[in-house]
Residue, then its C-alpha position, 0 to 999 in steps of 0.5 A: m354453749e356452741t351454736v348451730l345453723i341448719a341449712d337445707d332446702e327441704q323443711n322436713i329434713r330441717e325439722g328432722l335434724k332439730y330432733i334427731l339429736d339432743w343438741k343441748q346435751i352435746g353442748f350446742e344450741i340451734i340458732g337458725e335454719t335457712a332454705n337457700g344458699d344466699d340466706t345461708l351465707s348471709f346468716i353465717l357472716k352475720q351470726n358466726p355460728s360454731l357449726v353449720l349443717l349444710d346441704i351440698r345442693m342448695p338453691k341459688m348457691y351450692g354448699t361448696e361455694i358457700i364454704k369458699i366465700a365464707r372462708e374468704n370472709g374470715f369465717k372460722g366455724k365448722f361445716i358438716i356437709l349433707s348430701g343425697y349423692s354419694d359423690f366423691t368429687y363433692a366431698q373432695t371440694a367440700i373438704r378442701y374448702g374446710a368441711s369437717f365431715y361429709l355425710t350422705k342422706p338419709i342421715d344416720e343418727d349414730e354417724l351424725l352424733a359421732s361427727v358432731s361430738k368430734v366437732k365439739k372436741e375440735l372447737e373446745t381445743e381451738h377455744s382453749k388455744l385461742d384463750n391461751i393466745q389471748i392470755l399470752k398477748s395480754k401478758a405481752k401487752n402488759v410487759i410492753l406497756h410497763e416498758i413504754i411507761t417507764g421509758a425502757y422500751d426499745f423502739s428500734v425496729s430490729k429489737s421491738l414490735t413493728k408498727n403493725e404489731l403495735e397497731e394490733m395491740n391498739l397502741v398506735a394513736d396520734i396523741y397520748q396522755v397519762v392519768i394516774y388516779e387514786k381512790f382513798s375512801t375509807n368506806p369499803d362500800d363505796a363503788s369502784y369507778s369505771f374510767a369509761d363511765l367517768l369520761k362518758i365514753t366506750n372503750k371496746g377493745n381498749h381503743t380509747f384508753e389502757h388501764f393498768k397498774e404501775d408501781g402500785n398506781e392505777v394508770i390510765l393511758l389515754k389514746g387519741s384526740f377523742a379520748l383527750s378531748k373527753f378527759q378535758n371536758f371531764l376535768s372542766h366539769y369536775e373542777q367547776n362542779p366539785p362533788q359533795p363532801g363525803s360522797p364517793l366521788d369526793s375521795l377520787f384524785l387525779a394527777y395527769g401529765q402533759p399530752v405527747n405525740d409519740l409512743d417513745k415520749i409517753y414515759l415523760s407524761y407518766e413521770e409528770a403524773s407520778t410526781l404530781l400524785q405525790r403532791r396530793f397531800f398538799c392540795i387545798q380542801g376540795q381540790h381533786t386534780l393536779g395537772f402538768d401545768e402546775l409542775p414548774e412551781i413544785q419544781k422550785q421547792n428547795m426548803e428542807i425540814t431541820n431540827d432548828k426549824a422544828d425548834e423554831y415552830y415549837n418555841t413560837l407556838t408554845e410561847y403564843l399559846m401560853a400568852f393566850n394569843r389566838k391571832k398569833v397562833a393562827e398566823t404561826l399555823f398558817d406560816l407552818e402550812e406554807f413552810v411545809y408546802n414548800v419543803k422538798n422532803d417526802i410525805v413521811s418526813v412531813r407527817l413525822f415532823l408535824t406529829d413530833l411538833y404536836l406531841r412536844i407542844k402537848e407535853k409542854i402545855n400539860h407540864t405548864y398547866g397541869s391543873l387545867e383539864i384539857s381533853f387532849p387525845t392520847n399520844g397514840e390517838a394523835i399519831d393515828h389521826i395524823e397518819n390517817c389524814h389524807y391532806l396537809y390541811e387536815i393535820i393543820l386543822f387538827i393542831s388548830e383544834q387542839t390549841e383551841k382546847v387550851f384557850n377554852a380550858s383556861g376559862n376567864s383568863f383568856k377572855s379578859t379584856n385587860i391584856l395585863d391579866d394574860i401577862f400575869y397569868y403567863i408569868d405565874h406559869n412560866f417564871q421558872n423559865n428564863i423569861k425577859l420583858e423584851n422576849i414576851a412583849p412581842l407575844f402580846g403585841y407590845n413594845s417592850a419599853y411601853l409594856g415595862k412602863i404600864f406593867t410597873k404602873t399596874a403591878g406597883e413594881s418592875f417586871n424583873s422584881y415581880i419575877d423575883h418575887k414569884r420565884i422566891d415565893h415558890s422557893k420558900e414553898l419548896l424549902k418547907e417541903n424539905r425534899l430538894k437540896v438548895y441548888e436543886i430548888s435554885e434551878k427549879v425556880g429559874y435561877k441557874n446560878v445558886d450564888y445568885f439565888h442566895k443573894k436574891f433570897k436574902k435580899y427579899v427574905g432577910v436570911s439565906p435559904a438554908e437558914y430559912r429552912k432551918n427556922i421553918l423546921d425548928s418551928i414545927l419540931p417539938p422542943p427537946e425534952h430536959n432531964 
């Protein structure tokens, strides 16, 4: 809706002008009326009406002078001059100063309607042009910001905007700082945040900061000492008074680069903030900010995920799990977290590494302890869970919770006060592997020589003899089933060399595996019939 000021020293004329036209239907709203030149000029400069119906002979100041001073002060609105004198000189002066029409009193309704309608069309055209100019300026500014933030902008005067033009875009300041913020709440009802509200500042005309997107990131360019000071106050409050877990603010993360004093250095602050944003995944629980002062430690990272490292953690964790050693499992998970924190691989690689590690451990446990009912999530559920974790500590916590399920599922075996009970349990479920006393002793916190002595005393036979008995007993069961060949049974019970298996079997059973199977089968088969 456009606005109208009626300025005439005669009240009856002002009242007539209010009702001579249906102003709302034309698209105007009357916002005031004045009776002298001083009040009229003051109203114009303060209220900036779209149209002024102006009597040419106003007390204290002529209408032509009002137009001249208003234009000098930047007034862009329209004037329709009203006069009781058909004086062409006045008309010339008024039109020269920017009046759109000159109408003589008494005012003809049709003539006024035609004049106001033309003014309305002119205003619409001008607004459209201004809107287009603002859109073009906004697009141009976005392009410039993109080039500044990426270091691609050419600051040589001959090829870029002048300082005045940059000032018109509110891009000139004494100091700058880039902040990238990320909101990762899974709740669609969480409110979006206004950065101005967070800093408790106003940003009319983007004088304090610029907010735009770069490479998919929400970027804030702070401008000026006041904005940077407010940001520091916000950081202090945010870090000293962290938001409540689960609250909308708990899902906000900020990464910020160093302050810089020149436009051509802003890209350095952005690069630092962008690098830090990638480290959000590694933040500890409750941490919501990462700043440029933490970059030196991050830049020292030179470790790398390898297949050997993956095998190392897989073997260590499964061995400690099957040894029921909670303390060692916890220590290994802590070491795993430290290792991953210091790798130079990207986050995708880290997630894949941890996902693969968990799935391998799960498969090993299920294969080894198939009789235990362990409520592991399905592979798909586990993959989705790890993929949706926002932080490394959440993934480590998930793996830790799954290992605890193994301990809980085995009941009393893991609660035994006698560590040898755990060792026997371990052997009973792992004898088919190449287990040696010197390898498993550290899993239970023992010296191998000492463990060998107490094992022999408790079991009544040596560690190796106990293993052999377990393997031979199991091989006898497999021979009875008559499904596998002897060399297959040899491998299945832990003897990689079938000749060695033969020797061990005959030593403990008195016959060869083949003879044992034949004797068993003969004993269960019915005797042949005689004619």
